[in-house]
C-alpha positions as CSV (number, residue, x, y, z in Angstrom):
1,M,44.2,87.3,-36.2
2,I,41.7,88.9,-38.6
3,N,38.4,89.9,-36.9
4,C,35.0,89.6,-38.6
5,R,34.4,93.3,-38.5
6,I,37.3,94.1,-40.9
7,L,36.2,91.3,-43.2
8,K,32.7,92.8,-43.4
9,Q,34.4,96.1,-44.5
10,V,36.3,94.3,-47.2
11,L,33.0,92.7,-48.5
12,A,31.2,96.0,-48.4
13,L,34.0,97.8,-50.3
14,N,34.1,95.0,-52.9
15,E,30.3,95.3,-53.4
16,E,30.2,99.1,-53.7
17,K,33.6,99.5,-55.6
18,N,33.8,102.9,-53.9
19,F,35.2,104.0,-50.6
20,A,32.6,106.8,-50.0
21,R,29.6,104.6,-50.7
22,A,31.0,101.6,-48.7
23,A,31.8,103.9,-45.7
24,K,28.3,105.3,-45.8
25,K,26.8,101.7,-45.9
26,L,29.0,100.7,-42.9
27,H,28.3,103.9,-41.0
28,L,32.0,104.8,-41.0
29,S,33.9,107.9,-42.1
30,Q,35.7,107.4,-45.4
31,P,39.2,108.1,-43.8
32,T,38.5,105.4,-41.2
33,L,37.5,102.8,-43.8
34,T,40.6,103.7,-45.9
35,R,42.9,103.3,-42.9
36,N,41.4,100.0,-41.9
37,I,41.8,98.5,-45.4
38,Q,45.3,99.8,-45.7
39,A,46.2,98.3,-42.3
40,L,44.8,94.9,-43.4
41,E,46.8,95.0,-46.6
42,E,50.0,95.8,-44.7
43,K,49.2,93.0,-42.2
44,M,48.7,90.5,-45.0
45,G,51.6,91.8,-47.1
46,H,49.5,92.0,-50.3
47,K,47.1,94.5,-51.9
48,L,43.4,93.5,-51.9
49,F,42.3,96.1,-54.4
50,D,43.7,97.8,-57.4
51,R,42.6,101.5,-57.1
52,S,41.7,103.7,-60.0
53,P,40.1,107.2,-60.0
54,R,36.7,105.8,-60.9
55,N,36.4,102.4,-59.2
56,L,38.1,99.5,-57.4
57,Q,38.9,96.1,-58.6
58,L,40.0,93.0,-56.6
59,T,43.4,91.7,-57.0
60,T,43.9,88.0,-57.4
61,F,44.9,87.9,-53.8
62,G,41.9,90.0,-52.9
63,E,39.6,87.5,-54.7
64,M,40.9,84.7,-52.5
65,V,40.4,86.8,-49.3
66,V,36.8,87.7,-50.4
67,R,36.0,84.1,-51.1
68,H,36.9,83.1,-47.6
69,A,35.5,86.2,-46.0
70,E,32.1,85.5,-47.4
71,K,32.1,82.1,-45.7
72,I,33.4,83.4,-42.4
73,V,30.9,86.4,-42.3
74,N,28.0,84.2,-43.3
75,A,28.9,81.6,-40.6
76,A,29.3,84.3,-38.0
77,S,25.9,85.7,-39.0
78,L,24.2,82.3,-38.6
79,L,25.9,81.8,-35.3
80,E,24.6,85.3,-34.0
81,N,21.1,84.4,-35.3
82,E,21.1,81.0,-33.6
83,I,22.4,82.6,-30.3
84,A,19.6,85.2,-30.5
85,Q,17.0,82.5,-31.1
86,F,18.5,80.4,-28.2
87,L,18.4,83.3,-25.8
88,N,14.9,84.3,-26.9
89,L,13.7,80.7,-26.7
90,Q,12.8,80.5,-30.4
91,S,14.8,77.3,-30.9
92,G,16.7,74.6,-29.1
93,Y,16.3,71.6,-26.9
94,L,15.3,71.0,-23.3
95,K,16.2,67.6,-21.9
96,I,14.8,67.1,-18.4
97,G,13.9,64.3,-15.9
98,V,11.1,63.9,-13.4
99,G,10.1,61.4,-10.7
100,P,6.7,59.5,-11.0
101,F,4.7,61.6,-8.6
102,L,5.6,65.0,-10.1
103,A,5.2,63.6,-13.6
104,E,1.6,63.1,-12.8
105,T,1.0,66.6,-11.3
106,S,2.8,70.0,-11.6
107,F,5.5,68.8,-14.0
108,S,3.1,67.8,-16.7
109,E,1.2,71.0,-16.3
110,A,4.4,73.0,-16.5
111,I,5.3,71.3,-19.8
112,G,2.0,72.2,-21.3
113,L,2.3,75.9,-20.2
114,F,5.9,76.0,-21.4
115,N,5.0,74.5,-24.8
116,E,2.1,76.9,-25.2
117,K,4.5,79.9,-24.7
118,Y,7.5,78.5,-26.5
119,P,6.3,76.0,-29.1
120,Q,9.6,75.9,-31.0
121,I,11.6,74.4,-28.1
122,H,11.9,70.6,-28.5
123,I,11.3,68.9,-25.1
124,K,12.5,65.5,-24.1
125,S,11.4,64.3,-20.7
126,A,12.6,61.2,-18.8
127,V,10.3,59.7,-16.1
128,D,12.2,57.6,-13.6
129,H,13.1,57.3,-9.9
130,W,15.8,59.6,-8.5
131,E,18.7,57.2,-8.6
132,N,18.4,56.6,-12.4
133,L,17.8,60.3,-13.0
134,H,20.9,61.1,-11.0
135,S,22.9,58.8,-13.3
136,Q,21.4,60.5,-16.4
137,L,22.3,63.9,-15.0
138,R,25.9,62.8,-14.3
139,N,26.2,61.6,-17.9
140,E,24.7,64.9,-19.1
141,K,21.8,63.2,-20.8
142,I,19.4,65.6,-19.0
143,E,20.0,69.2,-17.9
144,F,18.3,68.8,-14.5
145,F,15.6,66.7,-12.9
146,V,12.8,67.1,-10.3
147,A,12.2,64.2,-8.0
148,E,12.8,62.8,-4.5
149,T,16.0,64.3,-3.1
150,S,16.5,62.8,0.4
151,G,18.9,60.2,-1.1
152,L,21.0,62.8,-2.8
153,E,21.5,65.5,-0.2
154,N,25.1,64.3,0.6
155,S,26.2,64.6,-3.0
156,D,28.9,67.3,-3.2
157,N,28.5,67.8,-7.0
158,L,24.8,68.6,-6.9
159,E,22.8,71.7,-6.3
160,I,19.3,71.1,-4.9
161,I,16.5,73.6,-4.8
162,P,13.8,72.2,-2.5
163,F,10.1,72.3,-3.1
164,Q,7.5,72.7,-0.4
165,A,6.6,69.3,1.1
166,H,3.2,67.8,0.2
167,P,1.4,65.6,2.8
168,G,1.3,62.0,1.7
169,F,-1.2,59.4,2.6
170,F,-2.4,55.8,1.9
171,Y,-5.5,55.4,-0.2
172,C,-7.8,52.6,-1.2
173,R,-11.0,52.0,-3.1
174,Q,-14.1,53.3,-1.3
175,D,-15.4,49.9,-0.3
176,H,-12.1,48.6,1.2
177,P,-12.5,46.6,4.4
178,I,-9.7,48.4,6.1
179,L,-12.0,51.5,6.4
180,E,-14.3,49.5,8.7
181,K,-11.6,49.6,11.5
182,E,-12.1,52.2,14.2
183,T,-8.3,52.6,14.6
184,I,-6.0,51.8,11.8
185,R,-2.4,50.8,12.6
186,L,0.6,50.1,10.4
187,A,0.2,46.3,10.9
188,D,-3.3,46.5,9.3
189,F,-1.8,47.7,6.0
190,M,0.4,44.6,5.9
191,Q,-2.7,42.4,5.4
192,Y,-3.0,43.8,1.9
193,S,-0.8,44.3,-1.1
194,M,0.6,47.8,-1.3
195,V,1.5,49.6,-4.5
196,F,4.6,51.8,-4.4
197,P,7.2,53.4,-6.6
198,K,10.8,53.1,-5.5
199,L,10.8,54.4,-1.9
200,P,13.3,56.6,-0.1
201,K,15.0,55.3,3.1
202,R,12.6,57.1,5.5
203,M,9.6,55.3,3.9
204,L,11.4,51.9,4.0
205,Q,12.1,52.5,7.7
206,M,8.5,53.4,8.4
207,L,7.3,50.2,6.7
208,K,10.1,48.1,8.3
209,I,11.2,46.7,4.9
210,D,14.6,46.7,3.3
211,A,15.5,48.2,0.0
212,R,14.7,45.0,-1.9
213,F,11.1,45.0,-0.6
214,Q,11.8,41.8,1.4
215,I,8.8,40.9,3.6
216,N,8.0,38.1,6.0
217,Q,5.7,35.3,5.0
218,K,2.7,36.7,6.9
219,Q,2.7,39.9,4.8
220,Q,1.1,40.3,1.4
221,A,3.4,41.0,-1.6
222,F,4.3,44.6,-2.5
223,I,3.8,45.8,-6.0
224,E,6.6,48.1,-7.1
225,C,5.3,50.4,-9.9
226,E,6.8,53.7,-11.1
227,N,3.7,54.5,-13.2
228,V,1.3,56.4,-11.1
229,G,-1.6,56.1,-13.5
230,M,-1.1,52.3,-13.5
231,S,-0.9,52.3,-9.6
232,K,-4.3,54.0,-9.4
233,K,-5.9,51.5,-11.7
234,I,-4.5,48.7,-9.6
235,V,-6.0,50.1,-6.4
236,L,-9.4,50.7,-8.1
237,N,-9.5,47.0,-9.2
238,S,-8.2,45.2,-6.1
239,L,-7.8,45.4,-2.4
240,A,-4.3,46.8,-2.9
241,I,-3.4,50.1,-1.1
242,G,-1.7,52.9,-2.8
243,L,0.5,55.8,-1.7
244,G,-0.1,59.3,-3.0
245,T,-0.7,63.0,-2.5
246,Y,-3.7,65.1,-3.1
247,A,-2.7,66.2,-6.5
248,I,-2.2,62.6,-7.7
249,V,-5.7,61.4,-6.6
250,S,-7.8,64.6,-6.5
251,K,-10.0,63.5,-9.4
252,L,-10.6,60.1,-7.9
253,L,-11.5,61.8,-4.6
254,R,-14.0,64.1,-6.2
255,H,-15.6,61.3,-8.1
256,H,-15.6,59.0,-4.9
257,G,-13.6,56.4,-6.6
258,I,-11.1,56.2,-3.7
259,K,-10.8,57.2,0.0
260,I,-7.9,58.4,2.0
261,I,-7.1,56.0,4.8
262,P,-7.1,57.9,8.2
263,F,-3.5,57.2,9.2
264,S,-0.5,59.5,9.3
265,H,3.2,59.3,10.0
266,K,6.0,61.9,9.9
267,A,7.6,60.1,7.0
268,L,4.4,60.5,4.9
269,K,5.4,63.6,3.0
270,T,7.2,64.5,-0.2
271,N,10.8,65.6,-0.2
272,H,11.0,66.9,-3.8
273,G,13.3,69.4,-5.4
274,I,15.1,70.5,-8.5
275,V,18.5,68.8,-8.9
276,K,21.3,70.1,-11.2
277,L,25.0,69.8,-11.4
278,K,26.9,72.5,-9.6
279,S,29.3,72.9,-12.5
280,H,26.5,73.3,-15.1
281,T,24.9,76.6,-16.0
282,L,21.3,76.1,-16.9
283,S,20.1,77.2,-20.4
284,P,17.6,80.0,-20.8
285,A,15.0,77.4,-21.7
286,A,15.7,75.4,-18.5
287,Q,15.5,78.6,-16.4
288,E,12.2,79.6,-17.9
289,F,10.8,76.1,-17.4
290,I,11.8,76.1,-13.7
291,S,10.0,79.4,-13.3
292,I,6.8,78.0,-14.8
293,L,7.1,74.8,-12.8
294,T,7.6,76.7,-9.5
295,Q,4.4,78.7,-10.3
296,A,2.5,75.4,-11.0
297,E,3.8,74.0,-7.7
298,D,2.6,77.1,-5.7
299,K,-0.8,76.7,-7.2
300,L,-0.9,73.1,-6.3
301,C,0.0,73.9,-2.7
302,T,-2.8,76.4,-2.5
303,D,-5.4,73.9,-3.9
304,E,-4.0,71.2,-1.6
305,A,-4.2,73.4,1.5
306,H,-7.8,74.4,0.6
307,Y,-8.8,70.7,0.4
308,F,-7.4,69.7,3.7
309,S,-8.8,72.8,5.5
310,K,-12.2,71.5,4.4
311,N,-11.4,67.9,5.3
312,S,-9.4,68.2,8.5
313,K,-10.3,64.7,9.6
314,F,-7.6,63.4,7.3
315,V,-4.9,65.4,9.1
316,L,-4.1,63.2,12.1
317,S,-1.4,63.2,14.7
318,N,1.8,61.2,13.9
319,S,1.7,57.6,14.9
């Protein structure tokens, strides 16, 4: 096995045609360089250089070795350069997934902050519910994803880093008739269409519907929608009721486009986290993105807590 270090010495000696000058260029002593070249020639069984008092000349065998050595050393140099760029986040790809709620909030903010800091990293993001994202993760189409995790906690091959839970709530447009009720119960929601993404088991149990969104004939139809922006527009233009968190509807709350419905339940909270394969080591880009995302989530939690501290009427006891 010939190592790249010795090949670099051969190339330097061929360029300088002199042991003393080549040794100086390589930051080696002349005897060390001489011994290394002699050892290589003995290993190969052929001379690389014809030596004369004034200079060195490649043998025919040496010309063949130099021709291949140049390719090997150049390839190694390119590899070292690309590794350095990869580790320093100067190049590469980041393939990640996200659930619909986080796509609308901290995740999008984190992508912007990451891109501003590392504009040479190509980012490909997939927005979907946790089951489809899990499938993409298993097939290594994404490096990790951030989404609902309650349906994945028994998966032995996954590592889950939980996020702090965000309180969830139902919301409607500000002139919705349900707001006229003095006490609002779960049955009252069933008089109207409800706009949901794919729901975890705890939410389905709360709403007393099965995984296929089957309902009885007295209930309005559910609207299953993974696009949060589309869901908000549906609520603003109908009597449909949406499901969200403060970060998702904060702008609509500030501009009085919608109102939070005064109803709470223990199932109404997020259960989000970072999900990766246990066997997979995250790339430097993925690790840095997660750090930025975590900071964005912390800021979101602070803003959310501030809002609810000023609007405590929305924090009600569990039904």
